[in-house]
Backbone bond lengths (Angstrom), bond angles and torsions (degrees), N, CA, C in turn:
res aa  C-N    CA-C-N  psi(-1)  N-CA   C-N-CA  omega(-1)  CA-C   N-CA-C  phi
1 M - - - 1.473 - - 1.525 108.89 -
2 N 1.370 117.41 125.90 1.458 118.91 179.83 1.520 110.59 -76.72
3 T 1.351 115.18 175.34 1.465 120.11 -174.17 1.522 111.38 -60.34
4 H 1.331 116.60 -44.27 1.450 119.29 -177.90 1.525 111.83 -67.48
5 S 1.322 117.23 -38.11 1.464 120.38 176.69 1.523 110.82 -61.89
6 A 1.338 115.95 -43.36 1.462 119.91 178.94 1.522 111.14 -64.20
7 Q 1.339 116.65 -40.98 1.451 119.67 178.71 1.520 111.07 -63.74
8 A 1.326 116.62 -46.31 1.462 120.46 -179.23 1.518 110.35 -60.50
9 A 1.318 117.08 -44.73 1.462 120.16 179.52 1.524 110.63 -63.67
10 G 1.332 116.89 -39.04 1.458 120.22 179.61 1.507 112.96 -65.70
11 W 1.327 116.94 -42.77 1.466 120.50 178.25 1.520 111.53 -64.52
12 L 1.316 115.70 -37.85 1.460 119.93 -174.45 1.516 113.00 -79.35
13 Q 1.336 117.87 -26.94 1.452 120.30 -170.80 1.530 113.62 -54.33
14 P 1.347 120.02 -53.36 1.468 118.26 -179.55 1.521 112.47 -66.96
15 L 1.326 117.06 -28.53 1.460 120.57 -179.05 1.526 110.91 -74.28
16 T 1.325 116.34 -50.06 1.463 119.34 -176.03 1.526 112.26 -78.14
17 A 1.314 116.98 -15.53 1.466 119.05 178.48 1.517 112.13 -79.81
18 T 1.328 117.39 -20.60 1.464 119.96 -172.40 1.522 113.99 -121.58
19 T 1.331 118.11 2.60 1.463 121.00 -177.20 1.512 110.74 -131.75
20 A 1.323 114.80 178.43 1.458 121.03 178.83 1.527 112.30 -71.55
21 L 1.332 118.10 1.29 1.462 120.27 177.64 1.531 112.35 -80.73
22 T 1.317 117.83 -3.81 1.471 122.11 -175.62 1.530 113.50 -47.99
23 P 1.346 119.84 -47.59 1.474 119.39 -177.43 1.527 113.90 -64.16
24 Y 1.320 117.40 -12.98 1.456 120.12 -173.40 1.524 112.27 -106.89
25 H 1.326 116.70 9.92 1.457 120.35 -175.23 1.520 111.77 -56.09
26 T 1.327 118.10 -50.97 1.465 121.38 -175.79 1.516 111.20 -64.26
27 G 1.331 116.80 -47.30 1.461 119.93 -179.72 1.519 112.38 -62.65
28 L 1.328 116.96 -41.40 1.447 120.32 178.82 1.522 111.69 -66.73
29 A 1.315 116.82 -39.89 1.470 120.14 178.95 1.522 110.34 -60.21
30 E 1.312 117.77 -39.52 1.466 120.93 178.95 1.527 110.81 -66.85
31 V 1.326 116.09 -44.34 1.466 120.82 179.93 1.533 110.53 -61.93
32 L 1.330 116.66 -46.19 1.458 120.21 -176.75 1.524 112.12 -70.82
33 T 1.323 117.01 -32.90 1.462 119.78 176.02 1.517 109.92 -60.47
34 R 1.333 116.48 -46.62 1.469 119.82 178.52 1.529 111.00 -63.72
35 A 1.327 115.86 -41.45 1.463 119.92 -175.55 1.523 111.49 -65.82
36 F 1.327 117.03 -48.40 1.460 119.36 -178.01 1.526 111.50 -69.58
37 T 1.337 117.26 -30.96 1.463 119.96 174.50 1.520 110.02 -64.38
38 A 1.338 116.57 -42.37 1.466 120.88 179.93 1.519 111.71 -65.49
39 C 1.332 116.77 -33.37 1.470 119.77 -179.84 1.522 111.41 -56.23
40 E 1.310 117.01 -40.56 1.462 121.24 -174.76 1.519 112.40 -69.53
41 Q 1.328 117.03 -12.57 1.459 120.42 179.00 1.525 112.04 -86.33
42 H 1.335 116.76 -7.88 1.467 120.05 178.35 1.525 109.70 -67.38
43 G 1.337 116.16 140.15 1.460 120.39 -174.50 1.516 115.16 -62.57
44 D 1.330 117.65 -24.79 1.465 120.84 -178.44 1.527 113.01 -101.65
45 Y 1.322 116.85 2.09 1.465 119.41 -173.37 1.528 111.83 -59.13
46 A 1.318 116.62 -47.23 1.469 119.76 -177.53 1.527 110.86 -62.23
47 R 1.335 116.97 -40.47 1.465 120.29 179.20 1.523 110.59 -64.09
48 W 1.309 116.77 -43.65 1.464 119.87 179.01 1.527 111.26 -64.73
49 Q 1.324 116.46 -40.01 1.464 120.36 177.67 1.528 110.46 -61.18
50 Q 1.323 116.30 -41.55 1.466 120.13 179.44 1.527 110.78 -64.42
51 A 1.340 116.47 -37.05 1.463 119.90 178.75 1.521 110.49 -64.10
52 I 1.311 117.27 -41.55 1.465 120.47 179.14 1.531 110.33 -67.72
53 A 1.327 116.07 -41.70 1.468 119.84 179.29 1.525 111.58 -63.44
54 A 1.346 117.06 -27.71 1.461 121.10 -178.33 1.522 113.02 -83.10
55 L 1.329 118.34 -5.95 1.461 120.02 177.15 1.528 109.80 -61.16
56 P 1.324 118.02 144.62 1.469 119.91 178.62 1.527 111.31 -54.99
57 G 1.313 115.83 141.21 1.461 120.37 -179.05 1.511 114.19 -82.26
58 T 1.308 117.53 6.05 1.463 122.26 -178.84 1.523 110.97 -59.84
59 R 1.330 116.95 134.77 1.453 120.25 173.50 1.518 108.94 -81.47
60 P 1.324 118.32 130.38 1.470 119.81 179.17 1.519 111.02 -65.49
61 S 1.311 115.81 140.00 1.470 119.56 179.47 1.510 111.55 -70.51
62 S 1.329 117.33 -21.35 1.468 121.52 176.99 1.517 108.28 -163.86
63 T 1.329 116.33 161.03 1.460 122.49 172.31 1.518 108.04 -134.86
64 E 1.319 115.93 153.04 1.463 121.15 -179.78 1.523 108.28 -140.48
65 L 1.342 115.66 119.17 1.460 121.01 -176.35 1.515 113.00 -102.45
66 D 1.306 117.99 -4.09 1.459 120.99 -174.69 1.529 111.23 -116.75
67 T 1.330 115.76 40.82 1.464 121.81 175.39 1.527 108.20 -127.15
68 D 1.332 117.58 168.88 1.464 119.78 -175.81 1.516 111.33 -56.40
69 A 1.325 117.90 -44.45 1.457 122.50 174.20 1.533 108.26 -103.21
70 I 1.336 116.54 131.49 1.461 119.28 173.90 1.527 106.89 -61.37
71 R 1.330 116.76 114.98 1.467 120.64 -171.58 1.515 110.50 -100.64
72 I 1.323 114.22 121.54 1.460 122.45 179.81 1.517 107.84 -118.43
73 G 1.336 116.28 106.87 1.446 120.52 177.07 1.515 113.93 74.41
74 L 1.336 114.75 179.64 1.459 123.15 179.25 1.522 109.66 -120.45
75 S 1.312 116.03 158.03 1.455 120.54 179.17 1.526 111.53 -55.88
76 S 1.331 116.38 -36.62 1.466 121.21 -177.46 1.530 113.16 -70.34
77 D 1.339 117.74 -9.55 1.469 120.69 179.44 1.523 112.31 -72.89
78 L 1.349 117.85 -21.19 1.459 121.56 -174.52 1.524 111.17 -117.65
79 N 1.335 115.13 149.30 1.457 118.92 168.68 1.529 108.98 -91.33
80 D 1.311 118.42 177.43 1.465 122.10 -174.38 1.526 111.96 -62.48
81 E 1.316 116.99 -40.16 1.465 120.40 -180.00 1.526 110.70 -64.66
82 E 1.324 116.46 -43.07 1.458 120.11 178.76 1.525 111.37 -65.60
83 R 1.325 117.02 -36.95 1.458 120.09 179.74 1.533 110.76 -65.49
84 T 1.319 116.80 -41.78 1.464 120.26 176.96 1.516 110.82 -60.29
85 K 1.324 116.49 -43.88 1.457 121.35 178.59 1.529 110.61 -62.96
86 L 1.329 116.80 -40.72 1.459 121.95 179.45 1.529 110.80 -59.76
87 V 1.324 116.88 -51.79 1.468 120.82 -176.70 1.529 110.36 -63.66
88 Q 1.324 117.39 -42.86 1.459 120.51 179.40 1.528 110.90 -60.87
89 S 1.306 116.75 -41.92 1.462 120.33 -178.88 1.526 111.42 -67.94
90 L 1.323 117.34 -45.57 1.459 120.58 -178.23 1.529 111.06 -67.52
91 Q 1.323 117.81 -32.20 1.464 120.27 177.47 1.526 111.04 -67.68
92 Q 1.320 117.42 -24.07 1.458 120.48 176.29 1.529 111.93 -66.69
93 L 1.337 116.46 -15.80 1.468 121.48 179.65 1.527 111.40 -98.47
94 H 1.322 117.58 17.21 1.467 123.71 175.20 1.543 109.43 -62.89
95 P 1.350 118.64 142.72 1.458 129.12 4.32 1.531 112.43 -91.00
96 W 1.318 116.00 143.16 1.459 123.25 175.43 1.531 107.88 -95.73
97 R 1.327 116.85 115.76 1.468 119.88 -173.29 1.524 113.32 -103.84
98 K 1.335 118.35 -37.64 1.470 120.31 -177.24 1.518 109.92 -116.39
99 G 1.314 116.32 131.58 1.454 122.90 -178.55 1.522 109.18 177.50
100 P 1.312 117.52 -153.53 1.471 130.29 17.81 1.532 113.75 -91.35
101 F 1.348 113.38 168.09 1.456 122.78 173.75 1.526 108.70 -126.06
102 D 1.315 115.07 154.44 1.461 121.36 174.87 1.525 107.63 -129.90
103 Y 1.337 115.85 107.46 1.464 122.20 178.91 1.524 108.88 -101.66
104 F 1.311 116.43 104.84 1.461 121.64 174.71 1.533 111.26 52.78
105 G 1.336 116.20 41.61 1.453 121.21 178.24 1.514 114.90 88.84
106 T 1.331 117.93 -7.78 1.465 121.80 174.60 1.524 108.22 -93.33
107 R 1.310 116.54 113.48 1.458 120.94 -176.12 1.530 110.18 -89.99
108 I 1.314 115.85 126.63 1.460 122.04 174.59 1.517 107.62 -92.83
109 E 1.317 115.06 105.36 1.462 120.79 176.87 1.526 107.80 -84.74
110 T 1.312 115.87 99.80 1.449 121.90 -176.46 1.525 111.07 -78.60
111 E 1.336 115.55 168.74 1.464 119.17 178.82 1.526 111.48 -57.09
112 W 1.318 116.50 -44.59 1.461 121.94 -178.71 1.521 111.05 -99.88
113 R 1.323 116.32 136.81 1.456 121.21 165.43 1.524 106.66 -82.64
114 S 1.324 115.02 77.67 1.458 120.51 -176.43 1.522 112.07 -64.65
115 D 1.330 116.08 -21.62 1.465 119.43 177.16 1.524 111.23 -65.45
116 W 1.325 118.46 -28.68 1.458 120.40 178.54 1.529 109.88 -67.10
117 K 1.330 116.54 -41.48 1.469 120.12 177.01 1.523 109.90 -61.75
118 W 1.333 116.78 -43.21 1.453 121.00 -179.96 1.528 110.96 -62.98
119 D 1.327 116.65 -42.13 1.461 120.34 -179.88 1.529 111.56 -62.66
120 R 1.335 116.90 -31.30 1.463 119.49 -178.97 1.523 112.77 -72.26
121 L 1.321 117.60 -24.68 1.462 119.17 -173.86 1.525 115.13 -113.82
122 K 1.315 118.43 -19.25 1.462 120.66 -167.16 1.521 113.84 -59.94
123 D 1.339 117.70 -33.96 1.464 120.18 -178.03 1.523 112.64 -91.48
124 A 1.334 116.75 -2.15 1.466 120.40 -177.32 1.525 113.00 -103.61
125 I 1.337 116.79 -10.59 1.461 119.73 -178.03 1.526 110.42 -97.07
126 T 1.322 115.68 164.77 1.458 119.94 173.47 1.524 108.56 -60.60
127 P 1.333 119.20 130.67 1.466 120.41 -179.41 1.528 111.62 -49.82
128 L 1.323 116.34 138.89 1.459 121.57 -173.77 1.517 113.42 -85.90
129 H 1.310 117.97 -4.49 1.469 120.25 -175.44 1.528 110.79 -54.06
130 G 1.338 116.10 123.47 1.449 122.45 175.65 1.514 115.06 78.06
131 R 1.329 118.57 5.23 1.461 120.90 -174.62 1.526 111.78 -95.43
132 T 1.337 115.71 154.21 1.455 123.24 171.84 1.523 107.29 -97.18
133 V 1.339 115.59 121.83 1.456 121.77 -166.58 1.520 110.09 -121.72
134 L 1.330 115.85 142.22 1.461 122.71 174.00 1.522 108.30 -119.11
135 D 1.345 116.68 127.97 1.462 122.82 177.58 1.523 107.54 -114.37
136 I 1.334 116.37 109.58 1.460 122.38 -175.41 1.519 109.46 -89.73
137 G 1.342 116.50 128.91 1.453 120.18 -176.31 1.511 111.00 69.63
138 C 1.327 116.51 51.63 1.466 121.94 -166.90 1.519 114.25 -78.95
139 G 1.342 118.06 -6.50 1.462 118.95 -178.49 1.518 111.18 59.54
140 S 1.312 117.14 -135.15 1.466 122.49 -177.43 1.525 113.57 -67.49
141 G 1.341 116.56 -11.07 1.455 120.61 -176.09 1.516 113.13 95.48
142 Y 1.331 117.28 7.13 1.472 120.17 -177.93 1.522 111.53 -52.86
143 H 1.342 117.11 -51.22 1.465 118.71 -177.57 1.529 111.67 -68.42
144 C 1.325 117.23 -28.21 1.476 119.10 175.82 1.523 110.20 -59.43
145 W 1.328 115.99 -43.63 1.468 119.51 179.15 1.519 110.58 -66.06
146 R 1.332 117.58 -38.64 1.458 119.65 177.67 1.527 111.16 -64.99
147 M 1.326 117.16 -37.04 1.468 121.32 177.34 1.520 110.75 -63.92
148 R 1.311 116.06 -43.46 1.470 120.06 177.28 1.527 110.08 -63.97
149 G 1.337 116.60 -41.07 1.448 120.64 177.57 1.514 112.72 -63.24
150 A 1.352 115.50 -26.42 1.468 120.46 178.15 1.522 112.29 -84.37
151 G 1.341 117.47 2.92 1.455 120.36 173.08 1.507 116.52 106.84
152 A 1.338 118.73 3.79 1.462 120.02 178.19 1.530 110.20 -59.46
153 E 1.323 115.83 140.31 1.466 120.69 -179.40 1.525 111.05 -74.81
154 H 1.324 116.28 -43.91 1.464 122.60 177.47 1.524 107.87 -137.77
155 V 1.333 116.28 138.53 1.462 121.22 176.52 1.525 107.97 -130.10
156 I 1.321 116.12 126.58 1.459 122.17 175.02 1.517 107.46 -117.15
157 G 1.325 116.11 122.34 1.448 121.35 173.25 1.515 109.26 -105.14
158 I 1.327 116.82 135.44 1.464 119.66 176.66 1.520 109.06 -121.67
159 D 1.327 115.52 137.36 1.459 121.96 177.42 1.528 106.75 -167.14
160 P 1.331 118.26 128.13 1.466 119.47 -177.08 1.518 114.80 -79.71
161 T 1.347 118.12 -2.46 1.464 120.80 -178.36 1.520 109.64 -79.96
162 I 1.321 116.94 116.42 1.459 121.36 -170.35 1.528 111.60 -68.71
163 L 1.329 117.69 -34.48 1.464 119.14 177.52 1.525 110.98 -58.82
164 F 1.335 117.59 -38.39 1.461 120.39 179.02 1.527 110.84 -65.25
165 L 1.325 116.31 -36.35 1.465 120.01 174.27 1.523 110.25 -58.51
166 M 1.316 117.44 -42.70 1.463 120.91 -177.95 1.523 110.53 -68.82
167 Q 1.326 117.75 -37.17 1.466 120.21 176.27 1.525 110.39 -64.73
168 F 1.330 116.59 -38.21 1.461 119.94 175.34 1.527 110.40 -63.75
169 R 1.319 116.80 -42.65 1.463 120.15 -179.26 1.530 111.57 -62.89
170 A 1.325 116.83 -33.63 1.468 119.26 177.85 1.523 109.87 -61.37
171 A 1.333 117.10 -43.28 1.463 119.79 178.31 1.532 110.94 -70.03
172 Q 1.319 116.48 -42.26 1.471 120.29 -177.21 1.528 111.06 -66.42
173 R 1.315 117.79 -26.78 1.472 121.30 176.96 1.522 110.39 -55.18
174 Y 1.343 116.20 -35.63 1.456 120.86 -178.23 1.532 112.68 -98.10
175 I 1.333 117.31 -39.13 1.469 119.70 -175.25 1.524 110.84 -75.01
176 Q 1.326 117.13 -41.39 1.464 123.12 175.55 1.531 112.15 53.78
177 D 1.312 115.26 59.03 1.464 121.62 178.64 1.519 108.19 -119.93
178 S 1.322 117.27 103.60 1.462 121.50 -176.22 1.522 112.99 -70.01
179 R 1.331 117.32 -10.12 1.463 119.90 178.29 1.531 112.07 -80.89
180 V 1.326 116.64 -3.36 1.466 121.95 172.58 1.528 106.84 -116.89
181 Q 1.326 116.29 121.52 1.454 120.89 -177.05 1.522 110.41 -128.38
182 F 1.325 115.07 149.24 1.457 122.77 174.95 1.524 107.52 -118.04
183 W 1.327 115.60 123.21 1.459 120.90 176.64 1.524 108.23 -112.19
184 P 1.344 119.28 123.00 1.467 122.17 -176.35 1.531 112.39 -80.95
185 I 1.317 115.24 62.52 1.463 122.48 -178.28 1.530 108.85 -137.22
186 G 1.326 115.99 167.49 1.452 121.95 173.88 1.516 110.76 -103.11
187 I 1.308 116.47 173.48 1.458 120.79 -177.75 1.531 111.83 -60.93
188 D 1.329 116.75 -32.07 1.466 119.77 -178.40 1.525 112.00 -70.18
189 D 1.331 117.70 -14.46 1.462 121.35 179.97 1.524 112.78 -86.56
190 L 1.327 117.45 -14.15 1.463 120.34 179.83 1.524 110.53 -72.61
191 P 1.331 117.96 146.54 1.461 120.05 175.04 1.524 111.19 -56.52
192 A 1.301 116.76 139.53 1.463 121.37 -177.14 1.526 110.61 -66.55
193 G 1.326 114.91 144.47 1.464 120.85 171.38 1.512 114.96 65.27
194 M 1.336 118.41 35.79 1.460 119.67 -176.48 1.526 111.91 -63.89
195 A 1.316 117.86 -42.91 1.472 123.15 173.77 1.531 112.72 47.16
196 C 1.328 116.99 49.05 1.459 119.23 -174.36 1.525 114.06 -134.54
197 F 1.321 118.50 2.64 1.462 120.24 -178.19 1.528 110.20 -98.15
198 D 1.331 115.16 141.34 1.463 120.69 177.80 1.524 111.35 -77.14
199 T 1.337 116.12 -37.09 1.464 122.05 178.50 1.517 108.33 -138.50
200 V 1.322 115.92 134.49 1.463 121.98 175.13 1.522 107.90 -122.22
201 F 1.340 116.43 126.55 1.449 122.77 175.86 1.524 109.19 -103.06
202 S 1.332 116.14 129.28 1.459 122.09 170.31 1.522 106.12 -127.87
203 M 1.316 116.52 99.28 1.465 121.05 -173.80 1.523 109.20 -122.26
204 G 1.334 115.81 117.80 1.451 120.88 -179.41 1.511 113.77 74.93
205 I 1.338 116.89 29.61 1.465 121.13 -176.49 1.528 112.06 -118.25
206 L 1.320 117.77 -41.10 1.467 121.54 -168.42 1.526 112.44 -54.29
207 Y 1.331 118.17 -41.65 1.459 120.22 -176.46 1.519 113.13 -72.65
208 H 1.329 116.99 -9.81 1.457 120.80 175.25 1.535 112.27 -91.18
209 R 1.302 117.55 -1.84 1.470 121.23 -176.85 1.526 110.14 -98.69
210 R 1.336 115.61 131.34 1.462 119.03 -179.57 1.523 111.79 -65.86
211 S 1.312 116.63 -28.74 1.460 120.74 179.74 1.522 108.90 -123.67
212 P 1.339 118.36 92.24 1.466 120.36 -175.51 1.523 113.50 -63.53
213 I 1.322 117.77 -34.64 1.469 119.28 179.31 1.519 109.90 -65.74
214 D 1.329 117.35 -42.04 1.466 119.40 177.91 1.528 110.67 -61.11
215 H 1.331 117.01 -37.33 1.468 119.54 177.80 1.528 110.38 -64.13
216 L 1.319 117.35 -43.51 1.462 119.87 179.11 1.527 111.01 -63.36
217 L 1.322 117.25 -37.40 1.465 120.09 177.45 1.533 110.81 -67.14
218 Q 1.334 116.86 -37.42 1.466 119.85 174.89 1.524 110.43 -60.84
219 L 1.320 116.07 -44.94 1.458 120.47 -179.42 1.527 110.38 -61.22
220 K 1.319 116.42 -43.05 1.470 119.83 -179.93 1.524 110.89 -63.17
221 D 1.339 116.49 -38.73 1.462 120.09 -178.98 1.520 112.83 -68.55
222 L 1.338 117.54 -18.58 1.457 120.57 178.30 1.521 112.76 -85.35
223 L 1.326 116.87 -15.42 1.458 122.16 -177.25 1.521 111.41 -91.01
224 R 1.330 115.90 143.35 1.454 119.68 168.66 1.524 108.91 -70.87
225 K 1.310 117.24 164.36 1.460 120.71 176.32 1.524 108.78 -60.35
226 G 1.333 116.66 126.32 1.456 120.96 -177.38 1.507 113.94 88.48
227 G 1.338 117.49 -3.05 1.460 120.76 177.83 1.519 111.76 -71.83
228 E 1.330 115.39 163.42 1.460 120.43 -173.80 1.527 112.27 -113.08
229 L 1.326 114.98 134.25 1.457 122.69 170.71 1.525 109.37 -95.92
230 V 1.325 116.45 132.43 1.463 122.25 171.22 1.523 105.51 -114.44
231 L 1.319 115.53 113.13 1.462 121.97 -172.22 1.524 109.56 -119.23
232 E 1.324 116.16 126.31 1.466 121.03 174.82 1.517 107.73 -127.44
233 T 1.343 116.33 130.73 1.456 119.51 -176.18 1.516 110.50 -156.19
234 L 1.327 115.52 164.84 1.456 121.29 173.54 1.525 109.79 -71.44
235 V 1.323 115.86 138.77 1.466 121.80 177.67 1.524 108.48 -135.28
236 V 1.331 115.10 171.08 1.461 121.98 173.47 1.519 108.26 -129.35
237 E 1.311 116.00 162.61 1.457 120.61 175.85 1.529 109.26 -70.50
238 G 1.339 115.87 149.32 1.461 119.37 176.91 1.509 112.38 146.84
239 D 1.346 115.74 176.86 1.457 120.76 -179.43 1.520 110.20 -91.72
240 E 1.339 116.07 -169.37 1.467 121.02 -174.41 1.523 113.33 -68.95
241 H 1.329 117.83 -5.42 1.461 121.52 178.76 1.522 112.09 -101.56
242 H 1.327 117.57 1.61 1.463 120.37 -168.63 1.530 111.92 -105.88
243 C 1.342 114.60 132.68 1.471 121.22 177.36 1.520 107.68 -154.65
244 L 1.316 116.84 139.05 1.461 122.22 178.27 1.522 109.49 -99.24
245 L 1.334 116.64 126.67 1.461 123.66 171.92 1.530 106.52 -117.63
246 P 1.337 118.48 101.74 1.471 120.14 -177.19 1.523 111.73 -58.39
247 A 1.317 115.36 145.32 1.463 120.17 179.67 1.526 111.28 -67.40
248 D 1.321 116.78 -35.02 1.467 120.92 179.34 1.524 108.81 -145.74
249 R 1.326 117.79 -89.76 1.460 120.65 -179.70 1.521 110.83 -98.70
250 Y 1.322 113.91 155.86 1.465 120.95 170.70 1.524 106.25 -128.21
251 A 1.342 116.91 120.95 1.467 121.93 -176.61 1.530 110.41 50.32
252 K 1.325 114.79 43.37 1.467 125.75 179.02 1.527 113.50 69.72
253 M 1.331 118.48 2.39 1.466 120.83 178.77 1.524 109.50 -91.42
254 R 1.337 116.19 129.52 1.460 120.89 178.63 1.530 112.23 -76.55
255 N 1.313 116.18 -33.79 1.465 120.72 -168.06 1.524 111.98 -96.45
256 V 1.325 117.25 45.00 1.459 122.09 174.48 1.524 107.84 -111.48
257 W 1.323 116.02 126.81 1.452 120.29 -174.08 1.534 111.80 -111.56
258 F 1.302 118.27 -78.95 1.463 120.33 -172.44 1.528 111.21 -112.11
259 L 1.335 115.57 126.19 1.460 122.39 172.63 1.526 107.20 -116.16
260 P 1.333 117.72 99.38 1.456 120.26 -176.64 1.526 111.40 -84.29
261 S 1.306 116.28 164.05 1.462 119.91 163.74 1.519 108.03 -70.65
262 V 1.321 116.98 163.51 1.464 120.09 176.37 1.519 110.22 -59.81
263 A 1.338 116.68 -41.32 1.468 120.25 -179.20 1.524 111.02 -62.99
264 M 1.334 117.41 -40.00 1.464 119.47 177.34 1.523 110.60 -68.73
265 L 1.328 117.45 -37.77 1.461 120.71 178.26 1.522 110.55 -61.52
266 V 1.330 117.05 -40.09 1.472 120.39 175.45 1.523 109.98 -59.89
267 R 1.315 116.46 -42.47 1.467 119.41 179.37 1.518 111.03 -64.04
268 W 1.338 117.19 -42.18 1.466 120.16 176.74 1.527 110.63 -56.56
269 L 1.326 116.24 -45.56 1.460 120.08 -179.26 1.523 110.90 -64.28
270 E 1.318 116.52 -41.30 1.470 120.05 178.42 1.519 110.64 -62.79
271 R 1.330 117.10 -45.94 1.464 120.42 -179.47 1.524 111.52 -65.97
272 S 1.329 117.17 -23.52 1.463 121.13 178.51 1.520 112.19 -84.78
273 G 1.329 117.20 -3.28 1.460 120.51 174.91 1.504 115.74 97.68
274 F 1.330 118.60 10.72 1.459 120.75 177.49 1.530 109.83 -84.26
275 R 1.323 114.86 158.16 1.465 121.34 178.30 1.531 109.14 -133.69
276 D 1.329 115.68 174.66 1.469 121.32 179.59 1.532 111.19 48.85
277 I 1.317 115.70 48.96 1.468 121.80 -176.91 1.523 109.25 -79.74
278 R 1.328 115.74 128.35 1.465 120.47 -178.09 1.524 110.62 -131.40
279 L 1.319 115.48 137.45 1.454 121.29 170.47 1.523 107.95 -85.58
280 V 1.321 116.12 119.24 1.463 121.81 -179.26 1.520 110.74 -87.65
281 D 1.346 116.25 -41.55 1.458 118.53 -170.84 1.521 109.80 -167.41
282 T 1.313 116.75 146.35 1.463 122.44 163.45 1.529 107.26 -127.60
283 T 1.321 115.76 131.06 1.465 120.65 -176.33 1.524 109.59 -143.86
284 P 1.338 117.78 128.05 1.472 119.44 171.67 1.529 109.67 -66.27
285 T 1.302 116.39 139.54 1.461 120.26 175.19 1.520 108.69 -80.19
286 T 1.324 116.38 128.33 1.463 121.36 -177.99 1.527 110.04 -112.38
287 T 1.325 114.86 168.41 1.461 120.19 178.44 1.526 111.93 -76.52
288 D 1.327 117.42 -1.77 1.459 120.19 169.25 1.529 110.58 -84.12
289 E 1.335 116.16 -29.03 1.460 120.64 -178.08 1.521 112.44 -88.97
290 Q 1.320 117.75 -31.21 1.465 123.05 179.05 1.518 108.17 -131.25
291 R 1.349 116.56 114.38 1.449 119.79 -173.69 1.520 111.06 -157.95
292 S 1.326 115.90 164.67 1.459 121.06 173.43 1.531 109.12 -77.26
293 T 1.322 115.93 147.25 1.460 121.70 178.81 1.528 108.41 -143.60
294 D 1.317 116.14 179.71 1.461 120.18 175.57 1.525 111.48 -65.35
295 W 1.321 116.89 -18.11 1.462 121.84 -179.30 1.531 112.07 -103.04
296 M 1.339 117.33 -1.04 1.465 122.82 174.28 1.522 106.01 -151.15
297 R 1.333 115.19 90.33 1.454 120.71 -166.58 1.529 113.68 -93.84
298 F 1.328 117.39 9.11 1.457 120.56 178.96 1.532 110.49 -89.34
299 E 1.328 115.75 -177.09 1.464 120.20 176.39 1.521 110.92 -61.13
300 S 1.336 115.48 151.12 1.456 120.67 176.16 1.528 108.49 -141.87
301 L 1.334 116.52 -159.82 1.459 120.56 -168.70 1.523 113.28 -54.70
302 A 1.317 118.50 -40.26 1.469 120.21 -178.50 1.521 111.69 -56.67
303 N 1.333 117.55 -28.64 1.456 121.82 179.73 1.523 112.55 -84.49
304 Y 1.339 116.10 -10.54 1.456 120.36 -176.57 1.524 112.83 -98.41
305 L 1.335 116.71 -8.53 1.449 121.55 -177.16 1.530 111.00 -101.37
306 D 1.320 115.82 155.77 1.455 121.73 174.95 1.535 108.39 -61.91
307 P 1.316 118.38 120.78 1.471 119.68 -176.46 1.529 113.43 -63.58
308 H 1.328 117.33 -17.68 1.464 121.08 -179.99 1.527 112.59 -101.50
309 D 1.339 116.31 -11.38 1.465 120.29 -177.99 1.525 109.05 -151.37
310 P 1.340 117.61 91.53 1.476 120.02 -176.14 1.521 114.30 -67.63
311 T 1.330 118.61 -3.13 1.465 120.33 174.73 1.528 111.65 -83.89
312 R 1.333 117.22 -1.73 1.464 122.34 179.50 1.521 109.71 -126.69
313 T 1.327 115.24 150.65 1.461 119.30 171.76 1.522 109.00 -74.60
314 I 1.310 115.41 171.42 1.460 119.92 -179.38 1.526 111.32 -64.02
315 E 1.347 116.77 -20.91 1.466 121.17 177.04 1.525 112.71 -87.78
316 G 1.348 117.18 -7.50 1.450 120.80 179.79 1.514 115.28 98.96
317 Y 1.333 117.60 4.97 1.462 121.08 177.75 1.531 110.45 -85.09
318 P 1.333 118.20 163.64 1.468 119.72 174.57 1.524 110.81 -56.56
319 A 1.322 116.03 138.46 1.464 120.90 179.69 1.533 110.32 -62.48
320 P 1.327 117.25 159.47 1.467 120.07 -174.23 1.527 114.05 -56.55
321 L 1.317 114.53 128.30 1.460 124.24 174.30 1.518 106.23 -129.01
322 R 1.326 116.97 126.84 1.463 120.48 -174.64 1.517 110.63 -114.92
323 A 1.327 114.37 136.96 1.473 121.10 176.97 1.523 108.61 -116.60
324 T 1.322 115.27 141.84 1.462 122.08 174.57 1.523 108.01 -115.56
325 M 1.341 115.40 128.56 1.450 122.58 -177.73 1.528 109.14 -124.90
326 T 1.310 116.36 153.63 1.462 121.14 166.31 1.529 108.20 -123.54
327 A 1.320 116.04 150.91 1.456 121.22 179.46 1.518 108.39 -155.03
328 I 1.303 116.15 154.76 1.474 122.58 -177.12 1.520 109.71 -113.85
329 K 1.329 115.27 139.56 1.475 119.91 175.43 1.524 109.49 -77.12
């Protein structure tokens, strides 16, 4: 057994031994072995690894997963030299898109105020206490930590972006909670028909899928009977017959396909076999929620909107409006 195979088996053992994932242990170990092996071939992998290794070895005096910023340690845990090393190392993992995080009093202001999204849904979903949860497209893992803080027994975040894996590893270096895992894979890499998760989150993914119905069917197949889907996606105003298919880009993004009305999204969920479908929230995305910061210095929402009419994208489409839904398998 090679190093990656041994690591994959080790990570999976406590998870598959105590949950409904048991039948998928072998298949998952093979998938993760390939995925983690591929990660090391990325041109920046060694640099990112060095940045994580250079983080101060100080053990945090406390951690807090149920606050707006994932809080790791206190300012008093570090001296000035260690703090300088901390900031330099974390900046090597730029850009930080999902958060915020607080490392020993240093706040990482990420592009997204992901805590606002969490606040909109946390009281509307089935309580996570004791549940096995899957977060698809988890980014840095911010919401995974919030899910664990909300009482989830096991949380698995999947995202094929290797930089996000490294940002997760920076937090895990200090938090050291094996019940939260990051797998650098996409939904298509998971074994078919797993049907073993109590809650599945798909947030900011549906509009990137060429076939939204197929994505909803994938999500349903990952849930146990009676499990809950938490779905957040871009929508447009309109009735059950209305859906926007951008001609090319939407808010400068090439990979945006279908933006349905809420009524059409409900129909999609119904046709996919979900029941008890509920609209939790609709909220326009503002430049307070998505913006450039010292920790994400590239273009952000302000650059994607019409400078003369912030209700439209730069291409002339309706500005981003996000809906959060829940549904039961």
